[in-house]
C-alpha positions, 0 to 999 in steps of 0.5 A: 500500500502506498502511504504517500500523502495525496495532494490534490491539485490547486488551480490558479489563474493569471489576473489577465485570464480572469480579466479575459473571462470577464470580457467573454461573459460580457461583464463591465468592470474597471481595473485598479493596480492590476498585475496581469501575470500574477496567479491567483487561487479562487478563495473564500473570504471565510477561509483566508490563508496567508501569505495571500494570493487569493481571488476573493469577492468583497461587498462594500469594502469587506475585504479591507475590514478583514485585512486581506492583502496582496490579493485580487479582489472582485469588489464594488468599493475602492476601499478594498485597494488597501494592502496592495490588493489588485481590484476588479470593480463591478456592480454585483461582486458576488454574482459575477464571482459565481459566474466566473467560477462557473466559467472556470470550473463547471463540469460539463459532461457530454451525453453518456449512460454508464454501463451499470445504469438500468433503464426501462425500454419504455423510458424517454431519454432526451438529448445530451443526458448524462446517467451515472453509475448505478442509476435505475430509470423506470418508465419515465420522461427525462428531457434534454441536458439532464445530469444524473450523478450516481445511484439515483432512482427515477420511478415510473410516472416521473417527468424531469424537465430540461437542464436539471442536475440531480446529485447522488443518492436521490429518489424521485417518484417513490411510494409514500404511505397512507392506510386505513384500519380494518377493525374486523381483521385487525390490520392496516389496509395500505392504499396503493400510490398511483399518482405522478411526479413532475420536476420543472426546468433548470432545477438542482436537487442535492444528494440524498433527497427523496420526492414522493409521487402523488397519492391518487390522481395527484402529481407531486410538482416541483416548479422550474428554477428550484434549488433543493439542498441535500437531505430534503424530504418531500411527501406525496402531492406537494406543489412547489412554485418556481424559483424556490430555495430549500435548505438542507434536511427540510421535511414536507408532509403530504399535499403541502403547497409552497408559493413561488420565490420562497426560501425554506430554511434548513431543518424546518418541518411543514405539516400536511395540507399547509399552504404557504404564499409566494415570497415567504421565508421559513426560518431554520428549524421552524415547525409550520402548522398553519397556512400563510396567505400573505406575501413577504412574511417571515415564518419562525418558531415552534410552532411557527408564527408569521410576521412581516419581513423587516429588512430589505436583505436578510443574511444568508437568504438570496435576494428574490426581490430582483427576480 
């Protein structure tokens, strides 16, 4: 056995390469103190390593307050010029930083079906679909540009839209459970689950999520542009509006409705049949047991209560006001 410590490669880029990428993705910017041939590593402002040769994004002079030095800063403030930093000044540093990361690092895999994948002959597979190891695809519809990472089960009656990324260990269209008690025979009678599942376009579904199909004539529906972090559980008949964001380990009981552009905080639970209006924020760990009919509410606590959102921008919550 080779006990030599494995070192993973670190990719760095010249400032001139980053500048060229901004040109290619059509971003307006201004330069200050740029050193074109110095190489920088993409780095998090939450993980500052010295000596610095990092490439960070900073909002309103935050890099200067953290005493970042000798780095390349994507910023909206010339305050970050302290510490001999080079600046690329843009309107929205966080957004542009993420776009640059996608430009340099996005793993675009071509159409491929791994030999260990099991695919029903009745399944429809669109163009440029990647199906990784140990996936099981039943009688379903998978549209163009879908990426299924590995060990994913897509059950019969599921439709997946275009440009969807599904991470490993996800189960879509699984069977939920409903039963009635047979007093005469002293046993449960379990209802067959015969509904459907629909995933919209441009969605991200994180690892180890499960989405149950509709119970009878229902379709569990995930809208378009929905982001779902790892470990989320969505029960039968739920309807999720477009542009929603789910933190990790959220649990939705059956027939929950979430309005569009809502943010669902990590670890929250929502009781069956509850309806949440558009543009609401559910706090971390909240237990939601009743409907919220007004938009732009913060729903927090156990049991959760709704109150108007008091800030224009909340920490850790994407700004949906621009959407």
